[in-house]
N, C-alpha and C positions, 0 to 999 in steps of 0.2 A: 573265511576264507569274505567272499564278500560283505562279512556282519563285522570284520577287521576291519575292513577300508569305507565303508559309512565309515563307522563310529569314533573313524581316524582322522576321515573330514569335518564329520560337523567338531567333535574337540579341536580340528585345527585352525575351524572358521571361527568357533567361539573365539579361541587367543585371541585373532589375529581381530575379533572389534572391542573386545577388551581393551588390549593394544592401540586402538586407535583414538580412543577414549579423551575428548580433548584436544584433538590438534584439529588446527585452522587449516584450510584450505587458503589459498592465495594465487589467484591466475591475474593473466593480463591479460583478463575483457573490459577492466578500466571502472568507471563510474555509471558509463552507462545503463549497465550491469547489476551491480551492488541499489542503483538508483529504483532499475523497476522491480525489482521485487522489492525495495523498501515500498513503496507504494501501492505496490499487492496487497500486503498485507494490514492496507486502507481502509475502511470504510467506509461511504460515502454517507449518510443520512439528510431526509429532512428537518427541519426546527421541531414539527413535532412528536419522530421518529426520534429524534435526541433526546428530548426530556421523558423521555417513555425508561429512562435509565437514569443511575445512578453517576452520572458523567462528570468528569472533572476538567473543566477550562483549564485549555494550556495556553494560551496566546489567539491571536490575531495572526492569518499567512495571506501575506501577496504574490501574486506572481503576475509576471506582463510580458508582453513581446512586439517590437519595433521593426517590420519587414521595408526595409530601408531600401533595398532595391527590388525593384519586378520583376526577377528573375528569380528571389530567392521562395523559400517556403511561406505562405500565407498563415498568419495567425489562427490558430484554432483553441475553438472551447477544450478540448478533448484534451491537450496539447497539455494546455495550463492550469485543468485540473490534476490532471499526470500529478504535474511539477506540485498541485499542492499537499498531492498526497505523501511526494516525496519530502515536502520542509514538516509535514505533520508526522511522519515520522521518524525525526531526524531530534524531534521535538521528543518524541518519544510517545505520542497520541498513537492508534490507533485506530480514530475516528474520526471526520472530518463532517459541517454541513458550510457549501456553498453558499457564500449571498449574495455574489452580485458578479455578472462577468458580461464586460460591455466594452465598444470601442468606442474610440476618441479620435481628433483631429490631435497631432501630438508630432511640434518637431519636422522631423529630415522625414519622420516613416509614411510609406504607404499605402502601410494601414499600423494598425495599435490599437490591439486588446489587453486587457487585463480582466485578471478574477479575485475574489477578494473571499476571505471563508474564516471561521475558528476552528480551531486545533483543537480534540478531544480525549482525552485517555477512556477508556468507555470499558467496567467489567465485561468481561466472556460471561457468560448466560449459558446454560444448558437448556439447548434446542434454540439456541440463537437463532437458526435457520430458519424454523416457522413460523408464519405471521401468526400474531394474536388472533384472529379470523377462523384459523384453524379448528375443525369441527373432532374433539378427542374422543376414538372410537374406540375406547377398549371393549370385549368380551371377556 
């Protein structure tokens, strides 16, 4: 009897998963969550690293932040790079080279920061997370 219940449970799970194929879930979490997820799939490269790939240049990306009031959050490089990654992902890219980030005096801003970069589509390679300098030790 126990075997029949186990087999029935497995069959029911398989049918449930097959029936859910292609279903899209929408939440009220909003664009913040989708932007965070999008930014997480974009990898940051240096110019020398990106040159080792057969990457396609998608275009320039820019992000900036103006802190207008003293009690607002201050501009941060990490937040602007995350914005660059979101913009890269929305262009269909998965790679980013940050060219420059800096602060400047700008109008009514207490602090102003901007970052510029280049978005890339980088082909995935097997073993991509292994550094080129790693020693191959097969016995």
